[in-house]
BALOBA-1460 file (C-alpha; in Angstrom, 3 decimals):
// residues 313
<rec num="1" residu="m" x="0.105" y="-0.347" z="0.156"/>
<rec num="2" residu="r" x="2.725" y="2.321" z="1.027"/>
<rec num="3" residu="l" x="4.511" y="1.860" z="-2.122"/>
<rec num="4" residu="r" x="1.699" y="2.300" z="-4.102"/>
<rec num="5" residu="s" x="1.136" y="5.278" z="-2.672"/>
<rec num="6" residu="f" x="4.129" y="6.666" z="-2.898"/>
<rec num="7" residu="a" x="4.520" y="5.834" z="-6.761"/>
<rec num="8" residu="q" x="0.907" y="8.158" z="-7.241"/>
<rec num="9" residu="r" x="2.385" y="10.904" z="-5.709"/>
<rec num="10" residu="l" x="5.879" y="10.836" z="-8.183"/>
<rec num="11" residu="r" x="3.000" y="10.242" z="-10.592"/>
<rec num="12" residu="s" x="0.797" y="13.028" z="-9.547"/>
<rec num="13" residu="g" x="3.643" y="15.388" z="-8.745"/>
<rec num="14" residu="m" x="5.076" y="17.507" z="-5.506"/>
<rec num="15" residu="t" x="2.550" y="19.555" z="-3.720"/>
<rec num="16" residu="l" x="3.674" y="23.045" z="-3.693"/>
<rec num="17" residu="v" x="5.087" y="22.502" z="0.350"/>
<rec num="18" residu="e" x="7.387" y="19.237" z="-0.586"/>
<rec num="19" residu="l" x="9.298" y="21.626" z="-2.928"/>
<rec num="20" residu="l" x="9.757" y="24.540" z="-0.906"/>
<rec num="21" residu="v" x="11.162" y="21.982" z="1.698"/>
<rec num="22" residu="v" x="13.310" y="20.500" z="-1.103"/>
<rec num="23" residu="i" x="14.561" y="24.179" z="-2.234"/>
<rec num="24" residu="g" x="15.104" y="24.775" z="1.813"/>
<rec num="25" residu="i" x="16.956" y="21.568" z="2.071"/>
<rec num="26" residu="i" x="19.114" y="22.603" z="-1.231"/>
<rec num="27" residu="a" x="19.730" y="25.818" z="0.319"/>
<rec num="28" residu="i" x="21.111" y="25.003" z="3.015"/>
<rec num="29" residu="l" x="23.718" y="22.526" z="1.316"/>
<rec num="30" residu="i" x="24.877" y="25.440" z="-0.616"/>
<rec num="31" residu="g" x="25.584" y="27.343" z="2.517"/>
<rec num="32" residu="l" x="27.367" y="24.572" z="3.914"/>
<rec num="33" residu="i" x="29.313" y="24.352" z="0.951"/>
<rec num="34" residu="l" x="30.523" y="27.427" z="-0.543"/>
<rec num="35" residu="p" x="32.337" y="28.256" z="2.930"/>
<rec num="36" residu="a" x="34.192" y="24.985" z="2.280"/>
<rec num="37" residu="v" x="35.137" y="25.695" z="-1.078"/>
<rec num="38" residu="q" x="36.401" y="29.682" z="-0.403"/>
<rec num="39" residu="k" x="37.896" y="27.849" z="2.161"/>
<rec num="40" residu="v" x="39.862" y="25.680" z="0.029"/>
<rec num="41" residu="r" x="40.155" y="28.471" z="-2.481"/>
<rec num="42" residu="s" x="41.889" y="30.659" z="-0.073"/>
<rec num="43" residu="a" x="44.352" y="28.148" z="1.037"/>
<rec num="44" residu="a" x="45.573" y="27.395" z="-2.394"/>
<rec num="45" residu="a" x="46.164" y="30.900" z="-3.231"/>
<rec num="46" residu="r" x="47.754" y="31.456" z="-0.248"/>
<rec num="47" residu="t" x="50.108" y="28.319" z="-0.535"/>
<rec num="48" residu="n" x="50.483" y="29.932" z="-4.095"/>
<rec num="49" residu="c" x="51.285" y="33.573" z="-3.291"/>
<rec num="50" residu="q" x="54.071" y="31.423" z="-0.365"/>
<rec num="51" residu="s" x="55.636" y="29.491" z="-3.303"/>
<rec num="52" residu="n" x="55.833" y="33.059" z="-5.649"/>
<rec num="53" residu="l" x="57.871" y="35.064" z="-3.199"/>
<rec num="54" residu="k" x="59.908" y="31.519" z="-2.501"/>
<rec num="55" residu="q" x="61.203" y="31.253" z="-6.335"/>
<rec num="56" residu="i" x="61.934" y="35.293" z="-5.992"/>
<rec num="57" residu="a" x="64.089" y="34.713" z="-2.998"/>
<rec num="58" residu="l" x="65.769" y="31.380" z="-5.083"/>
<rec num="59" residu="a" x="66.444" y="34.164" z="-8.319"/>
<rec num="60" residu="t" x="67.495" y="36.678" z="-6.370"/>
<rec num="61" residu="h" x="70.020" y="34.570" z="-4.556"/>
<rec num="62" residu="a" x="70.602" y="33.185" z="-8.339"/>
<rec num="63" residu="y" x="71.273" y="37.059" z="-9.341"/>
<rec num="64" residu="h" x="73.720" y="37.378" z="-6.394"/>
<rec num="65" residu="d" x="76.158" y="34.349" z="-7.085"/>
<rec num="66" residu="t" x="76.271" y="35.217" z="-10.688"/>
<rec num="67" residu="n" x="77.128" y="38.736" z="-10.370"/>
<rec num="68" residu="g" x="78.555" y="38.334" z="-6.969"/>
<rec num="69" residu="i" x="75.890" y="41.233" z="-5.802"/>
<rec num="70" residu="l" x="72.256" y="41.919" z="-5.006"/>
<rec num="71" residu="p" x="70.282" y="43.095" z="-7.455"/>
<rec num="72" residu="v" x="69.696" y="46.726" z="-7.345"/>
<rec num="73" residu="n" x="67.152" y="49.877" z="-7.568"/>
<rec num="74" residu="s" x="68.845" y="52.473" z="-10.069"/>
<rec num="75" residu="c" x="66.507" y="55.739" z="-9.117"/>
<rec num="76" residu="v" x="68.379" y="57.828" z="-10.938"/>
<rec num="77" residu="a" x="65.958" y="59.874" z="-11.885"/>
<rec num="78" residu="y" x="61.784" y="59.859" z="-11.594"/>
<rec num="79" residu="g" x="59.708" y="59.458" z="-14.978"/>
<rec num="80" residu="p" x="59.318" y="57.303" z="-18.144"/>
<rec num="81" residu="q" x="62.254" y="59.173" z="-19.631"/>
<rec num="82" residu="s" x="64.655" y="57.601" z="-16.841"/>
<rec num="83" residu="r" x="66.487" y="54.282" z="-16.558"/>
<rec num="84" residu="s" x="65.046" y="53.982" z="-12.982"/>
<rec num="85" residu="w" x="64.872" y="50.015" z="-13.351"/>
<rec num="86" residu="s" x="63.248" y="48.099" z="-9.977"/>
<rec num="87" residu="w" x="65.472" y="44.826" z="-8.632"/>
<rec num="88" residu="l" x="62.350" y="43.055" z="-9.685"/>
<rec num="89" residu="a" x="63.506" y="43.850" z="-13.604"/>
<rec num="90" residu="r" x="66.954" y="42.815" z="-12.948"/>
<rec num="91" residu="i" x="65.568" y="39.243" z="-11.789"/>
<rec num="92" residu="l" x="64.062" y="38.718" z="-14.976"/>
<rec num="93" residu="l" x="66.542" y="36.520" z="-16.798"/>
<rec num="94" residu="f" x="66.559" y="34.134" z="-13.460"/>
<rec num="95" residu="l" x="62.727" y="33.491" z="-13.858"/>
<rec num="96" residu="e" x="62.738" y="32.682" z="-16.993"/>
<rec num="97" residu="q" x="61.687" y="36.097" z="-18.553"/>
<rec num="98" residu="d" x="64.679" y="35.591" z="-21.026"/>
<rec num="99" residu="s" x="62.930" y="37.028" z="-24.320"/>
<rec num="100" residu="l" x="60.999" y="39.957" z="-21.639"/>
<rec num="101" residu="y" x="64.283" y="41.056" z="-20.417"/>
<rec num="102" residu="r" x="65.989" y="41.625" z="-24.066"/>
<rec num="103" residu="e" x="63.096" y="42.560" z="-25.512"/>
<rec num="104" residu="g" x="63.245" y="45.420" z="-22.937"/>
<rec num="105" residu="n" x="66.940" y="46.034" z="-23.011"/>
<rec num="106" residu="i" x="66.987" y="46.037" z="-19.168"/>
<rec num="107" residu="p" x="68.869" y="48.199" z="-18.485"/>
<rec num="108" residu="t" x="70.189" y="50.187" z="-20.676"/>
<rec num="109" residu="n" x="66.668" y="51.439" z="-22.765"/>
<rec num="110" residu="t" x="65.204" y="54.521" z="-20.938"/>
<rec num="111" residu="l" x="61.437" y="53.221" z="-19.101"/>
<rec num="112" residu="f" x="59.803" y="55.126" z="-22.272"/>
<rec num="113" residu="q" x="61.499" y="53.446" z="-24.681"/>
<rec num="114" residu="s" x="60.844" y="49.745" z="-23.445"/>
<rec num="115" residu="r" x="57.114" y="50.825" z="-22.747"/>
<rec num="116" residu="e" x="55.983" y="47.371" z="-23.925"/>
<rec num="117" residu="t" x="58.039" y="45.889" z="-21.485"/>
<rec num="118" residu="v" x="56.844" y="47.924" z="-19.013"/>
<rec num="119" residu="g" x="53.653" y="47.390" z="-18.931"/>
<rec num="120" residu="a" x="53.649" y="43.720" z="-19.352"/>
<rec num="121" residu="r" x="52.716" y="41.056" z="-17.023"/>
<rec num="122" residu="v" x="54.609" y="39.106" z="-14.918"/>
<rec num="123" residu="k" x="52.502" y="36.350" z="-13.564"/>
<rec num="124" residu="l" x="54.835" y="35.121" z="-10.651"/>
<rec num="125" residu="f" x="54.780" y="38.709" z="-9.603"/>
<rec num="126" residu="l" x="50.945" y="38.599" z="-8.707"/>
<rec num="127" residu="c" x="49.563" y="36.639" z="-5.814"/>
<rec num="128" residu="p" x="46.436" y="34.747" z="-6.756"/>
<rec num="129" residu="s" x="44.559" y="36.451" z="-3.858"/>
<rec num="130" residu="d" x="44.256" y="39.849" z="-5.566"/>
<rec num="131" residu="d" x="42.120" y="41.159" z="-8.401"/>
<rec num="132" residu="a" x="45.836" y="42.929" z="-10.128"/>
<rec num="133" residu="l" x="46.111" y="38.835" z="-10.928"/>
<rec num="134" residu="n" x="44.094" y="39.347" z="-14.090"/>
<rec num="135" residu="a" x="43.709" y="44.026" z="-14.508"/>
<rec num="136" residu="g" x="46.707" y="44.207" z="-16.962"/>
<rec num="137" residu="p" x="49.051" y="46.968" z="-16.813"/>
<rec num="138" residu="r" x="48.133" y="49.980" z="-14.461"/>
<rec num="139" residu="s" x="47.683" y="53.274" z="-15.725"/>
<rec num="140" residu="d" x="47.897" y="55.499" z="-12.132"/>
<rec num="141" residu="a" x="51.684" y="53.675" z="-11.512"/>
<rec num="142" residu="a" x="53.217" y="56.982" z="-9.269"/>
<rec num="143" residu="d" x="55.714" y="59.213" z="-11.506"/>
<rec num="144" residu="l" x="55.110" y="57.080" z="-14.657"/>
<rec num="145" residu="g" x="51.297" y="57.453" z="-15.256"/>
<rec num="146" residu="v" x="51.153" y="61.337" z="-14.829"/>
<rec num="147" residu="y" x="51.752" y="63.754" z="-17.520"/>
<rec num="148" residu="d" x="54.410" y="66.855" z="-17.197"/>
<rec num="149" residu="g" x="54.210" y="68.372" z="-20.370"/>
<rec num="150" residu="p" x="55.350" y="68.493" z="-23.604"/>
<rec num="151" residu="q" x="58.764" y="68.629" z="-22.742"/>
<rec num="152" residu="f" x="58.216" y="64.800" z="-21.084"/>
<rec num="153" residu="p" x="57.120" y="61.767" z="-22.420"/>
<rec num="154" residu="p" x="53.833" y="60.897" z="-22.154"/>
<rec num="155" residu="p" x="52.520" y="58.743" z="-19.234"/>
<rec num="156" residu="i" x="53.028" y="54.645" z="-19.613"/>
<rec num="157" residu="g" x="51.088" y="51.776" z="-18.437"/>
<rec num="158" residu="a" x="53.320" y="49.740" z="-15.141"/>
<rec num="159" residu="g" x="52.978" y="45.875" z="-14.975"/>
<rec num="160" residu="q" x="51.597" y="45.676" z="-11.903"/>
<rec num="161" residu="t" x="53.150" y="43.628" z="-8.879"/>
<rec num="162" residu="n" x="52.027" y="41.978" z="-5.001"/>
<rec num="163" residu="y" x="55.707" y="41.632" z="-4.242"/>
<rec num="164" residu="k" x="58.067" y="44.173" z="-3.571"/>
<rec num="165" residu="g" x="61.824" y="44.441" z="-1.744"/>
<rec num="166" residu="v" x="61.910" y="45.048" z="1.921"/>
<rec num="167" residu="s" x="63.359" y="48.855" z="2.689"/>
<rec num="168" residu="g" x="64.304" y="48.719" z="6.040"/>
<rec num="169" residu="a" x="62.609" y="50.191" z="8.881"/>
<rec num="170" residu="n" x="63.643" y="53.479" z="8.917"/>
<rec num="171" residu="w" x="61.104" y="56.251" z="7.732"/>
<rec num="172" residu="a" x="61.044" y="60.430" z="8.265"/>
<rec num="173" residu="w" x="57.240" y="60.904" z="7.062"/>
<rec num="174" residu="g" x="53.411" y="59.974" z="8.056"/>
<rec num="175" residu="d" x="52.405" y="59.452" z="11.070"/>
<rec num="176" residu="d" x="54.562" y="59.955" z="14.258"/>
<rec num="177" residu="r" x="53.787" y="56.601" z="15.316"/>
<rec num="178" residu="w" x="55.696" y="55.463" z="11.892"/>
<rec num="179" residu="r" x="58.374" y="57.271" z="12.165"/>
<rec num="180" residu="n" x="61.428" y="55.631" z="12.934"/>
<rec num="181" residu="p" x="65.439" y="56.517" z="13.103"/>
<rec num="182" residu="g" x="66.451" y="53.297" z="12.102"/>
<rec num="183" residu="t" x="69.833" y="51.496" z="12.681"/>
<rec num="184" residu="n" x="72.252" y="53.372" z="10.119"/>
<rec num="185" residu="g" x="72.223" y="57.023" z="11.051"/>
<rec num="186" residu="s" x="69.733" y="58.128" z="9.119"/>
<rec num="187" residu="s" x="65.655" y="58.296" z="8.904"/>
<rec num="188" residu="d" x="65.641" y="58.593" z="4.798"/>
<rec num="189" residu="g" x="64.623" y="55.271" z="3.878"/>
<rec num="190" residu="l" x="63.690" y="56.261" z="0.766"/>
<rec num="191" residu="t" x="67.446" y="56.660" z="-0.802"/>
<rec num="192" residu="r" x="69.041" y="55.343" z="2.581"/>
<rec num="193" residu="g" x="67.145" y="52.717" z="3.576"/>
<rec num="194" residu="d" x="68.774" y="50.407" z="6.552"/>
<rec num="195" residu="g" x="67.691" y="47.324" z="4.950"/>
<rec num="196" residu="l" x="68.104" y="45.042" z="1.416"/>
<rec num="197" residu="f" x="66.182" y="47.253" z="-1.323"/>
<rec num="198" residu="y" x="65.302" y="50.900" z="-1.647"/>
<rec num="199" residu="r" x="64.804" y="52.869" z="-4.273"/>
<rec num="200" residu="s" x="68.529" y="54.151" z="-4.796"/>
<rec num="201" residu="d" x="70.423" y="51.436" z="-3.793"/>
<rec num="202" residu="y" x="73.000" y="51.153" z="-6.862"/>
<rec num="203" residu="l" x="74.772" y="53.485" z="-4.405"/>
<rec num="204" residu="s" x="75.682" y="51.206" z="-2.162"/>
<rec num="205" residu="p" x="75.258" y="47.280" z="-4.055"/>
<rec num="206" residu="k" x="75.504" y="44.485" z="-1.141"/>
<rec num="207" residu="k" x="75.837" y="40.915" z="-0.737"/>
<rec num="208" residu="l" x="74.173" y="38.064" z="1.354"/>
<rec num="209" residu="i" x="77.165" y="39.134" z="3.543"/>
<rec num="210" residu="s" x="76.533" y="41.865" z="4.328"/>
<rec num="211" residu="i" x="73.070" y="40.931" z="6.764"/>
<rec num="212" residu="t" x="74.982" y="40.680" z="9.613"/>
<rec num="213" residu="d" x="71.602" y="39.884" z="11.712"/>
<rec num="214" residu="g" x="71.140" y="36.383" z="9.933"/>
<rec num="215" residu="a" x="69.182" y="35.428" z="6.549"/>
<rec num="216" residu="s" x="66.712" y="33.176" z="8.436"/>
<rec num="217" residu="n" x="65.799" y="36.529" z="10.383"/>
<rec num="218" residu="t" x="65.915" y="39.037" z="7.763"/>
<rec num="219" residu="f" x="62.741" y="40.059" z="5.800"/>
<rec num="220" residu="m" x="63.727" y="40.466" z="1.888"/>
<rec num="221" residu="v" x="60.381" y="40.249" z="-0.231"/>
<rec num="222" residu="g" x="57.114" y="41.228" z="1.055"/>
<rec num="223" residu="e" x="53.301" y="41.331" z="-0.210"/>
<rec num="224" residu="d" x="51.674" y="44.836" z="-1.299"/>
<rec num="225" residu="i" x="48.384" y="45.412" z="-3.072"/>
<rec num="226" residu="p" x="48.675" y="47.794" z="-6.289"/>
<rec num="227" residu="v" x="44.970" y="49.578" z="-5.591"/>
<rec num="228" residu="k" x="45.396" y="50.378" z="-2.314"/>
<rec num="229" residu="n" x="49.384" y="51.545" z="-3.018"/>
<rec num="230" residu="n" x="50.209" y="53.532" z="-6.216"/>
<rec num="231" residu="w" x="53.883" y="53.307" z="-5.574"/>
<rec num="232" residu="c" x="53.513" y="49.589" z="-6.669"/>
<rec num="233" residu="s" x="54.678" y="48.316" z="-9.931"/>
<rec num="234" residu="w" x="57.391" y="46.271" z="-11.037"/>
<rec num="235" residu="p" x="59.520" y="47.866" z="-13.758"/>
<rec num="236" residu="y" x="60.184" y="50.977" z="-11.738"/>
<rec num="237" residu="a" x="62.680" y="51.302" z="-8.972"/>
<rec num="238" residu="n" x="60.430" y="53.789" z="-6.915"/>
<rec num="239" residu="n" x="57.573" y="51.165" z="-6.800"/>
<rec num="240" residu="a" x="59.334" y="48.296" z="-6.225"/>
<rec num="241" residu="v" x="60.314" y="48.538" z="-2.811"/>
<rec num="242" residu="g" x="58.009" y="49.168" z="0.915"/>
<rec num="243" residu="t" x="59.076" y="50.517" z="4.509"/>
<rec num="244" residu="c" x="59.094" y="47.874" z="7.305"/>
<rec num="245" residu="a" x="58.498" y="51.334" z="9.654"/>
<rec num="246" residu="i" x="54.893" y="51.495" z="8.725"/>
<rec num="247" residu="g" x="53.221" y="47.992" z="9.934"/>
<rec num="248" residu="p" x="51.693" y="45.610" z="8.154"/>
<rec num="249" residu="n" x="48.390" y="46.138" z="6.750"/>
<rec num="250" residu="a" x="47.807" y="49.520" z="7.745"/>
<rec num="251" residu="r" x="45.236" y="51.895" z="8.257"/>
<rec num="252" residu="r" x="44.645" y="54.792" z="10.104"/>
<rec num="253" residu="p" x="43.846" y="55.517" z="13.634"/>
<rec num="254" residu="d" x="40.345" y="55.508" z="13.691"/>
<rec num="255" residu="g" x="40.160" y="52.445" z="11.163"/>
<rec num="256" residu="t" x="39.841" y="53.932" z="7.630"/>
<rec num="257" residu="e" x="42.387" y="53.052" z="4.235"/>
<rec num="258" residu="y" x="45.446" y="55.688" z="3.920"/>
<rec num="259" residu="s" x="44.707" y="57.115" z="0.093"/>
<rec num="260" residu="p" x="46.959" y="54.728" z="-2.475"/>
<rec num="261" residu="n" x="48.469" y="58.201" z="-3.006"/>
<rec num="262" residu="d" x="49.397" y="59.010" z="0.464"/>
<rec num="263" residu="w" x="52.597" y="57.585" z="-0.028"/>
<rec num="264" residu="y" x="54.242" y="58.921" z="3.293"/>
<rec num="265" residu="n" x="51.695" y="56.454" z="5.057"/>
<rec num="266" residu="v" x="51.228" y="53.837" z="2.316"/>
<rec num="267" residu="y" x="54.695" y="53.136" z="1.134"/>
<rec num="268" residu="s" x="54.859" y="49.178" z="3.024"/>
<rec num="269" residu="f" x="53.230" y="46.162" z="2.690"/>
<rec num="270" residu="r" x="50.004" y="44.371" z="2.417"/>
<rec num="271" residu="s" x="47.815" y="41.483" z="1.425"/>
<rec num="272" residu="r" x="44.715" y="40.319" z="0.284"/>
<rec num="273" residu="h" x="44.829" y="37.266" z="2.956"/>
<rec num="274" residu="s" x="43.103" y="37.378" z="6.401"/>
<rec num="275" residu="g" x="45.230" y="37.865" z="9.182"/>
<rec num="276" residu="g" x="48.596" y="39.003" z="7.630"/>
<rec num="277" residu="l" x="51.237" y="38.628" z="4.609"/>
<rec num="278" residu="y" x="53.407" y="36.653" z="3.375"/>
<rec num="279" residu="f" x="57.331" y="37.333" z="3.645"/>
<rec num="280" residu="a" x="60.193" y="35.789" z="1.377"/>
<rec num="281" residu="f" x="63.465" y="35.939" z="4.192"/>
<rec num="282" residu="a" x="67.177" y="36.816" z="2.300"/>
<rec num="283" residu="d" x="67.941" y="32.481" z="3.161"/>
<rec num="284" residu="g" x="65.106" y="31.686" z="0.496"/>
<rec num="285" residu="s" x="62.179" y="30.857" z="3.077"/>
<rec num="286" residu="a" x="59.255" y="31.903" z="2.971"/>
<rec num="287" residu="h" x="56.658" y="32.261" z="6.318"/>
<rec num="288" residu="f" x="53.141" y="34.131" z="7.290"/>
<rec num="289" residu="v" x="53.464" y="37.306" z="9.451"/>
<rec num="290" residu="d" x="49.991" y="37.943" z="12.095"/>
<rec num="291" residu="d" x="49.170" y="41.669" z="11.342"/>
<rec num="292" residu="s" x="49.520" y="41.299" z="15.447"/>
<rec num="293" residu="i" x="52.893" y="41.748" z="15.257"/>
<rec num="294" residu="d" x="54.611" y="43.415" z="17.810"/>
<rec num="295" residu="l" x="55.891" y="46.788" z="15.769"/>
<rec num="296" residu="q" x="59.363" y="47.172" z="16.966"/>
<rec num="297" residu="i" x="59.574" y="42.931" z="16.300"/>
<rec num="298" residu="y" x="58.962" y="43.768" z="12.672"/>
<rec num="299" residu="r" x="60.603" y="46.284" z="12.022"/>
<rec num="300" residu="a" x="63.858" y="44.856" z="13.390"/>
<rec num="301" residu="m" x="63.518" y="41.737" z="11.299"/>
<rec num="302" residu="s" x="63.545" y="44.417" z="7.952"/>
<rec num="303" residu="t" x="66.801" y="45.891" z="9.188"/>
<rec num="304" residu="i" x="70.400" y="43.996" z="7.845"/>
<rec num="305" residu="r" x="72.645" y="45.583" z="10.523"/>
<rec num="306" residu="g" x="70.883" y="46.553" z="13.236"/>
<rec num="307" residu="g" x="72.301" y="44.114" z="15.289"/>
<rec num="308" residu="e" x="68.210" y="43.390" z="16.901"/>
<rec num="309" residu="a" x="68.124" y="39.411" z="18.914"/>
<rec num="310" residu="v" x="64.645" y="38.682" z="17.417"/>
<rec num="311" residu="s" x="63.361" y="35.909" z="15.115"/>
<rec num="312" residu="l" x="59.332" y="35.422" z="13.943"/>
<rec num="313" residu="p" x="57.271" y="35.043" z="16.699"/>
């Protein structure tokens, strides 16, 4: 009798109440599955981001082994008319990007002469968690995306990057909480950083043995979000570095975001990962750093000769 009744119900169709129950169950299942899928995707993106940083660090080591020094940033002048190539541009040969390096005639050409190369997308320089991965070149990169008049070349698009060199922790600008005298006798973290990379470090090339604080305790490369910082592109020396004087994922005291044009407060590091960001260390490893890290420890890990006895918590 029950079997006949069930068969009859199948033939006659479902009632409205039964249909609503089924829809409700499906909605609950979707609600349970989607967060799990998102967690898997987020975990995969974090793993890939960590891998990107490791590869960049290893390429930097390979450059050092070949040339006897670390790659440099040559900010000799502002804008596309300069030959202000970044350290990221210089390691392209060690990232299987030989053709891009040679097409751009790096570092001999000006950025404007190599504007096609300057606007190129290098997938390894992009975090899977950030929209920059598929956004193409940016037209608002600081010093490259502004037209200064007929005496200068017009602005050019710049290839985006989520990874930048660590300048150290000395800083003379921005909110009072970020200002820091540093460890090298200068608070000018732009042109005299106390870390591995800063925009004019071609004036003082470094070797790995310059890191007397220990390679396993020293930041080499960190993450950034281009849409939150106009000083963020891979080809240009003044866009490929940041300071750890400013805390990770820093915001204003009221919790709001700084303007991407506010270089005093955004020339730093941030990520799309929940709770923190990844750094590649000078020994070639890559580790996650919590936003809650003590600012003094964060700064100490960004300097190369500060003499601080610290390690990642």
